[in-house]
C-alpha positions, 0 to 999 in steps of 0.5 A: 525496430520492425514492424512485428515487433511494433503489432507486439506492443500494440496488440498485448497492450490493448489486451492487458489488464494492468502494466507497469512502465519502468525508465531505467536510471543513468546509474543503474548497474547492469542486472538480469531483468527478472531480477531487476523486475521483482525489486520494483512488482509487488508479489513478483517472483523470479519464476512468474516474471520469467513465464511473463517474458516467455509469454511476450507480456515484458518489453524492452525498448518496444521489443520482446526480450529473454530472462537472461537479458540485462537492463541497462541505464537508458532502458524502458520496460513494459510489463503486463501483469502476470495474470490472464484477464480471466484469472482476475475478472470482478465478480460482483459480491455483495459484501457490506460497505462502509461508504463515507460519500458518494457522488456520479464521480467518486465514492469513500471508503473506510476500508475494514480490515482484514479486506484486501483492496483488489483481486489477484494473486490468491485473493480472488474474491472477497475484496474491497472492488468485488465489493464495489462492483455490486454496489455500483451495478446495484445503484446504476445497474444499466450503467455496469460501472467499473470501480477504479481504485486511485489508490490502495492501502493494505489488508490489515490497515483500516481507513479511508480510500478513494474510488473513481467511478469512471475513467476521467476521474481515475486519471484527474485524481492519479495526476494527484496522487503523482503531483503528491498533492493530495492530503492523507494523513494516517494513525499508528501505534509504534514500538517506543517513546520519542524525544522529538515530538516531530520529525521526517523519515527519508529512505529509497524503499525496495524488496529485501536480498533475503525475504522478497515479502518484505520490503527495507530502507536502501542506503544506496540511492541508485536502489529502490524507490524514493519514500518520505514520511513524516511524524508528529507524536500525539502521546508517549505511553511508556513503551508504545507511542500514538502518531501521526503520519504524513505521507509525502510519497506512496511506496508499498508498506512505506510506513511499516518500513519507515517507522521500523527503520528508525527503531519504531515498529508498528504494534503487532505488525506481524511482517515485520517483528512488531508482534513480538514485546520490543519494549518494556521488561518482559515479566509475566504480567506485562507479557499477558498484557501485551499479548491482549492486545495482540489478541484485541488487535491482531493485526498492524495498528495502523489507520488511514484516518483522513483524506483531502483531495480537489474533486476530480470533476467539480474542482471544490476541495474536499476533505474527509476524517475517520473514527478509529476502528473498535480495535484500534480504540480498545488496545489505545485505551488499554495502554493508556490505562497501563502507562498510568499504572507505570507512572504511579509504580515508577 
C-alpha cells in the first residue's frame, strides 16, 4: 500500500461527516462493489454509490477502487457519506419536543410520529436533530452542544429515543447497543391473531431485490444481517392483535419486516401492504370501519414504549416508559369495541 493511498484515506476520514465500515464475510461470493453496498446502506442507489467511488469516498483495503471491482472474502470496505458536509449542516429549529428526561450527558425524547430523526436524503429540515440543536443551544448557548443520536426509529414510528449530548456519552451508549444490553420494548398492532402467546423471529434482513426501498428476510445465512425479534401477545382482537416486541438486534425496519415474514404485517404499514384489509371478510360496514381506523392513524401502528440502559457516566440503571400516543390508543379502542361486537355476532 503506497504513501499516497494512506494520505488519501486520512484526508477523507478527517473531513467526513459519516462513514460505514464493512468486513466481507468468508462465505461471500464475488459481487460488484456497487451491488454489495446497495444491499447494506439504507437509501443508497447504484448511481450514488458510483458517484461516491468516483469522488474517492470508497476505499477497499485502504485503497481507492472502481465501480466494477468485485468484493471478495476478507475485504475491508470504508464508505464515506454520499453527501457533502454543507448538505447536512445542522440548522437549529424551534420545533416543540417531548423531552422525558435530560441531564448534562443525555436526553430522552418521546418522538412524535411523522418526524424524521436525522437530516439527509431529502429531509434537511424539520428533523429531530434540528429541534435538538435549537433546544441544546438555548439551554447552554455557550456550549453549542451537538446532538448525537445513539439510535434511530422510523419517521412514522413514535416513541422513546436516547440522545447523547457529548462524544463520551455517545461512545459508551453505542457500546451498550453493540453488546445488546439496552432493553427496548415496542407495542404494535398487527394483522391477524396468534395461537402462541409468545415467540421469537430469527432471520437475516437485507434489501429486497425487486424494490430497493423495502427489506425482507432471506434464508441464505450469507445474505443480509442477522436479526432477532422476540414478541409477546397482549391482546387478540379477532382480526388484529396488540403485541409487545423486544429487539435483540437493531436492523432497519426489523420489526416491520420480521412480523410481515411470519404473516402478521403491521396495521396500516403502507410500505409492507399493511394498509390493505389482510384479515376479515370484506363487506361494506367492515371495510368502512378499517378505513376509519386508517384515517385515525395514517401510519404504521408501532410505538417504541420503553428504554432501559446504564447511564453512560454515572453507571446507574435507568428505565423509561411512555404512554401510547393518542392515535394509537384511538385505533386500539375501536378494535376492542369491534372485537366485542364480533364476539356477540359470532
